[in-house]
C-alpha positions as CSV (number, residue, x, y, z in Angstrom):
1,M,0.1,0.1,-0.3
2,S,1.4,3.1,-0.7
3,L,1.9,5.6,1.7
4,V,-0.6,8.6,1.7
5,V,-0.8,12.4,2.5
6,A,-3.8,14.2,3.2
7,V,-3.6,18.2,2.3
8,D,-5.4,20.6,3.9
9,A,-5.8,22.9,-0.2
10,M,-8.1,26.2,1.4
11,G,-5.3,27.1,3.8
12,G,-2.2,29.8,3.7
13,D,-2.4,32.9,2.2
14,H,-2.9,31.6,-1.8
15,G,-5.3,28.8,-1.1
16,P,-5.3,25.7,-3.9
17,S,-3.5,28.0,-6.5
18,V,-0.2,27.4,-5.2
19,V,-1.1,23.9,-3.2
20,V,-1.8,22.5,-6.4
21,P,0.4,23.1,-8.7
22,A,3.1,22.3,-5.7
23,A,0.8,18.9,-5.3
24,V,1.2,18.3,-9.0
25,N,5.0,18.7,-8.9
26,F,5.9,16.9,-6.2
27,L,4.0,13.4,-7.2
28,R,5.4,13.8,-10.4
29,Q,9.1,13.0,-8.4
30,H,7.4,11.0,-5.7
31,P,5.1,8.9,-7.6
32,D,5.1,6.3,-4.9
33,V,3.4,8.6,-2.2
34,R,-0.7,9.7,-3.2
35,L,-1.8,12.8,-1.8
36,I,-5.9,14.0,-1.1
37,L,-5.9,17.2,-1.1
38,V,-9.0,18.2,0.3
39,G,-10.8,21.0,-0.3
40,D,-13.4,23.1,-2.5
41,E,-13.9,20.2,-5.6
42,G,-14.7,22.6,-8.1
43,A,-11.9,25.5,-7.3
44,V,-9.0,22.6,-6.7
45,R,-10.2,20.4,-10.2
46,G,-10.5,23.7,-11.6
47,L,-6.6,24.5,-11.1
48,L,-5.2,21.1,-12.1
49,P,-3.3,20.5,-15.8
50,T,-4.5,17.9,-18.1
51,D,-2.3,15.6,-17.6
52,T,-2.9,15.3,-14.0
53,T,-5.2,12.1,-14.5
54,N,-2.4,8.9,-14.1
55,L,-1.2,10.8,-11.4
56,P,-1.5,9.3,-7.5
57,L,-3.7,11.8,-6.3
58,D,-7.7,12.5,-4.9
59,V,-9.9,15.4,-4.7
60,H,-11.8,15.0,-1.3
61,H,-14.7,17.8,-0.8
62,A,-14.9,20.4,2.1
63,S,-17.3,23.1,2.0
64,Q,-15.8,25.3,4.4
65,V,-12.2,27.4,5.1
66,V,-10.4,28.5,8.3
67,D,-9.5,31.9,8.2
68,M,-6.1,32.5,8.5
69,D,-6.8,35.1,11.6
70,E,-9.8,32.8,13.3
71,P,-9.4,32.5,17.0
72,P,-8.7,28.7,17.5
73,A,-11.4,27.4,19.8
74,K,-14.2,29.5,17.1
75,A,-12.4,26.9,14.3
76,L,-12.7,24.0,16.4
77,R,-16.2,24.7,17.5
78,N,-17.8,26.2,14.4
79,K,-15.8,25.0,11.4
80,K,-15.6,21.1,11.3
81,D,-16.2,20.8,8.2
82,S,-13.0,22.8,7.4
83,S,-10.4,21.6,5.0
84,M,-8.1,21.5,7.6
85,R,-10.4,19.4,9.9
86,V,-11.5,16.6,7.4
87,A,-8.0,16.5,6.5
88,I,-6.8,16.1,10.0
89,N,-9.7,13.1,9.9
90,L,-8.7,11.4,7.0
91,V,-5.5,11.0,9.5
92,A,-7.9,10.2,12.0
93,D,-9.6,7.7,10.3
94,G,-6.9,6.0,8.1
95,S,-7.3,7.3,5.1
96,A,-3.9,8.8,5.3
97,Q,-0.7,8.5,7.3
98,A,0.3,12.5,8.0
99,C,-1.4,15.4,7.1
100,V,0.1,18.8,5.4
101,S,-1.7,22.7,5.8
102,A,-0.7,26.2,5.3
103,G,-3.5,27.3,7.8
104,N,-4.0,28.6,11.0
105,T,-1.0,27.7,13.0
106,G,-3.2,27.9,16.3
107,A,-6.2,26.2,15.2
108,L,-3.7,23.5,13.7
109,M,-3.3,23.0,16.5
110,A,-5.9,22.8,18.8
111,T,-7.5,20.5,15.9
112,A,-5.1,18.3,15.2
113,R,-4.7,17.8,19.1
114,F,-8.2,17.5,19.4
115,V,-8.6,14.8,16.7
116,L,-5.0,12.8,17.0
117,H,-4.3,13.4,20.6
118,M,-1.2,13.4,22.0
119,L,2.0,10.1,22.8
120,P,1.3,8.6,26.0
121,G,3.7,10.9,28.5
122,I,3.5,13.6,26.2
123,E,2.2,16.6,27.6
124,R,3.0,19.2,25.2
125,P,3.3,19.4,21.2
126,A,6.5,21.4,19.6
127,I,6.7,23.2,17.2
128,V,10.1,21.8,15.2
129,R,11.9,23.1,12.1
130,A,15.2,22.5,10.5
131,L,17.1,25.8,9.7
132,P,20.5,25.5,7.5
133,T,23.8,25.8,9.3
134,L,27.7,26.3,9.1
135,R,28.1,22.4,8.9
136,G,24.8,21.6,7.3
137,E,21.4,21.7,9.6
138,T,19.8,21.9,12.9
139,H,16.5,21.2,13.9
140,V,15.1,23.6,16.5
141,L,12.1,22.9,19.3
142,D,9.6,24.7,20.1
143,L,9.1,27.6,17.8
144,G,5.9,29.1,19.4
145,A,3.4,26.0,20.2
146,N,4.2,26.7,24.0
147,T,5.6,30.0,25.6
148,E,5.8,29.0,28.8
149,C,7.1,24.8,29.4
150,S,8.1,23.6,32.7
151,A,12.0,21.8,33.0
152,E,10.0,18.0,32.2
153,Q,9.0,19.5,28.9
154,L,11.8,21.2,27.9
155,C,13.2,17.7,29.0
156,E,10.5,15.7,26.6
157,F,11.1,18.5,23.7
158,A,15.0,17.3,23.5
159,V,13.7,13.7,23.4
160,M,11.6,14.2,20.7
161,G,13.9,16.5,18.8
162,A,16.8,14.2,18.2
163,V,14.5,10.9,17.9
164,L,13.3,12.8,15.0
165,V,16.4,13.1,13.8
166,E,17.9,9.7,14.2
167,S,14.8,8.5,12.0
168,I,14.6,10.4,9.0
169,G,18.2,9.5,9.2
170,K,20.1,13.1,9.3
171,R,22.6,11.3,12.2
172,R,23.0,9.0,14.4
173,N,23.0,9.4,18.8
174,P,22.1,13.2,17.4
175,T,23.6,16.3,19.8
176,V,20.6,18.3,21.9
177,G,22.0,21.2,23.4
178,L,19.5,23.6,25.9
179,L,19.7,27.3,24.6
180,N,20.1,29.6,26.9
181,I,21.8,33.1,27.3
182,G,25.2,31.6,28.6
183,S,26.9,28.3,28.2
184,E,28.4,28.8,32.4
185,A,26.4,26.7,34.2
186,T,25.1,29.6,36.3
187,K,23.4,31.5,33.8
188,G,19.8,30.7,33.0
189,T,16.6,30.7,34.8
190,D,15.2,28.0,37.1
191,T,13.4,26.7,35.0
192,V,16.3,26.0,32.4
193,Q,18.7,25.0,34.7
194,R,16.4,22.3,36.5
195,A,15.9,21.6,32.4
196,A,19.3,21.0,32.3
197,D,19.7,18.7,35.4
198,L,17.0,16.2,34.0
199,I,18.6,16.6,30.1
200,R,21.5,15.5,31.6
201,A,20.3,12.3,33.6
202,S,19.1,11.3,30.9
203,S,20.5,9.1,28.3
204,L,20.4,11.7,25.4
205,N,23.8,12.9,24.2
206,F,23.5,15.9,25.3
207,H,26.2,19.1,24.3
208,G,25.0,21.1,27.2
209,Y,23.9,25.1,26.4
210,V,24.4,26.7,23.7
211,E,23.5,30.8,22.4
212,G,21.9,32.6,20.4
213,D,24.7,32.6,17.6
214,D,25.6,28.6,18.1
215,I,22.0,27.7,16.3
216,Y,23.4,28.9,13.2
217,S,26.7,27.5,13.5
218,G,25.8,24.0,13.6
219,T,26.9,23.2,17.4
220,T,24.7,20.6,17.9
221,D,22.2,18.4,15.7
222,V,19.1,19.4,17.8
223,V,18.3,22.9,20.0
224,V,15.6,23.2,23.3
225,C,14.4,26.2,24.1
226,D,10.8,27.1,25.2
227,G,7.9,28.4,22.4
228,F,8.7,32.2,23.4
229,V,12.1,31.8,22.9
230,G,12.1,29.9,20.0
231,N,9.9,31.9,18.0
232,V,11.7,34.9,19.1
233,A,14.7,33.7,17.9
234,L,13.1,32.2,14.0
235,K,11.3,35.7,13.3
236,T,14.2,38.0,14.3
237,S,16.6,35.7,12.2
238,E,13.7,35.6,9.4
239,G,13.9,39.5,9.9
240,L,17.4,39.5,9.5
241,A,17.6,37.9,6.2
242,R,15.4,39.8,4.9
243,M,17.3,42.7,5.2
244,I,20.9,41.6,3.7
245,T,19.2,40.5,0.9
246,Q,17.4,44.3,0.4
247,A,20.8,46.0,1.5
248,M,22.7,43.5,-1.0
249,R,20.6,44.3,-4.2
250,E,20.8,48.8,-3.0
251,E,24.5,48.2,-2.4
252,F,25.4,46.0,-5.7
253,S,23.0,48.2,-7.9
254,R,24.2,52.2,-6.3
255,T,27.2,52.5,-9.1
256,P,28.5,51.0,-12.6
257,L,31.5,49.5,-11.5
258,R,29.3,47.8,-8.7
259,K,26.6,46.5,-10.9
260,L,29.6,44.9,-12.7
261,G,30.4,43.8,-9.6
262,A,27.3,42.0,-9.4
263,L,27.6,40.1,-12.5
264,A,31.4,38.8,-11.7
265,S,29.9,37.8,-8.4
266,L,26.6,36.6,-10.0
267,P,27.9,32.1,-9.4
268,A,28.7,32.8,-5.5
269,L,25.2,34.6,-5.2
270,R,23.0,32.6,-7.1
271,A,24.9,29.0,-4.7
272,L,24.6,31.4,-1.8
273,R,20.3,32.1,-2.6
274,K,20.2,28.2,-3.0
275,R,22.0,27.0,0.2
276,L,19.9,29.9,2.2
277,D,16.7,29.0,0.1
278,P,14.2,29.0,3.1
279,R,11.9,27.5,1.1
280,A,13.9,24.4,1.3
281,Y,13.6,24.0,4.8
282,N,9.8,24.9,4.4
283,G,7.5,22.0,6.9
284,A,7.7,22.5,10.8
285,S,6.7,19.8,12.3
286,L,3.7,19.0,15.5
287,L,6.1,17.1,17.5
288,G,4.2,14.9,19.3
289,L,0.8,14.2,18.2
290,T,0.2,10.4,16.8
291,A,0.6,11.2,13.7
292,P,2.7,13.6,11.2
293,V,1.4,17.2,11.1
294,I,2.9,19.9,9.1
295,K,2.6,23.5,8.9
296,S,3.5,25.3,6.1
297,H,4.6,28.8,5.9
298,G,1.5,30.1,5.1
299,G,2.8,33.0,1.8
300,T,5.2,30.0,0.6
301,D,4.5,29.5,-3.1
302,A,4.6,26.0,-4.9
303,I,8.6,25.3,-4.3
304,G,8.1,25.6,-0.1
305,F,5.0,24.6,-0.4
306,A,5.8,21.0,-2.4
307,Q,9.1,20.7,0.8
308,A,6.2,20.7,3.1
309,I,4.9,17.3,2.2
310,A,7.8,16.0,1.3
311,E,8.6,16.9,5.0
312,A,5.0,15.1,6.2
313,A,6.0,11.8,3.5
314,A,9.5,11.3,5.1
315,Q,8.3,11.9,9.0
316,A,5.4,9.1,8.0
317,Q,7.8,6.9,6.2
318,A,10.3,6.9,8.6
319,Q,7.4,6.2,11.4
320,V,8.3,9.3,13.5
321,P,5.9,9.1,15.8
322,Q,5.5,5.2,16.7
323,H,9.6,5.9,17.2
324,I,8.8,8.4,19.9
325,A,6.9,6.5,22.0
326,E,9.2,4.4,21.7
327,R,11.4,5.1,22.8
328,L,10.3,7.9,25.1
329,A,10.6,6.1,28.5
330,D,14.2,4.4,27.2
331,F,15.7,8.2,27.0
332,L,14.0,10.0,29.9
333,P,16.0,10.2,33.4
334,Q,13.9,7.8,35.6
335,A,12.6,11.1,37.5
336,L,10.3,11.3,34.7
337,T,9.6,7.8,34.0
338,A,8.8,6.9,37.7
C-alpha cells in the first residue's frame, strides 16, 4: 500500500493557487506517494492540469475554510467541515498517514491535538523545524506552540527532537543543546537549569547550553527552548535574512562598477541563495501528536509547499511518532518515568 498524505488545499495566504501546483509537482517526482487534496472540489479541480489523470491524486470536498486570523476555539467548534479539519480526520480514520496545512497555526494545533491526541507520556506538542547552519542543518524546538514550559516539558522536547533527527536519517546519536543566555552552568532561569539537570540525567547525547549564535553555527543537531524564545529567535532570523538580501541588492546596484561586480559575483550569489533558500526548509512539524502534522509557511510558493509535503511523507515513512512513543522511556531520566 502506498503512503498517503492529506493536504489542506485551502489554507495559507494563497490557498489552492499554490497548493495544487505544488502537489502536482511533488507527485511527478514522488509517484510512490498518494495525495488527497481537501477543499472546495470545484476550485481544486479547476486548477489541475489536464495531464494529471494518471497521477496518484484524489480530491476530497470540504465546504468550509478556516480563516488565517480565526480564533482556534471558534474554528474547532464551528468549522467541523473545514478543509483543515477534514484533512486531519482523514489521518485519524486511517485514510492517510500524515497531514499538511499552510493554514492558521493555532487552529491547526488545536484541531490536530483534539482529533489525533498526544502520544502517551508527552504533555504538550512542540513546533520543530530544520534550519540551515554552517555544518548542514539543525532542528529547533519549540518554535511557538508553548510560550511557557516546565523543565520536564523541555526534557520531553529534547527527546522528541533527538528521535526525529535519528528517525529521518539525519544523524545517529544526535547532539542536543539547551538554548540559554550563556554557556556557564550558573546562567539561565531556574527552569532552564532544572531542564539541563534532567537532560543530563537522561541517555541523550547532551552537549550542554548553547547560545543564539550556536544555532546557525551548527554546534548541535537539536536545539531546545520554550516557544516564546524559539519564536522570537526564528522571526528575528527571518527578518535579518530579508534585511541582508535587500541591503545586498541596494549596494550592488548603486554604481555601474558595482553592477559589474554583481555580474562577476553572480555564480556565488546564486549558490548562496540556493543554500539559504527558506523554501528548502519549509515545513514545521507539530511534534508529539500520534501522527505527523506539518505546518507550511502561509506565504510560501509552490516550491516551498512541495517541500512541506515531502517532510510529511518522510516523517510518515520513518514512523516518527511511533519511534518517539517507543523510545521515550529509554531516553527520559528515571525521575520522569517513575
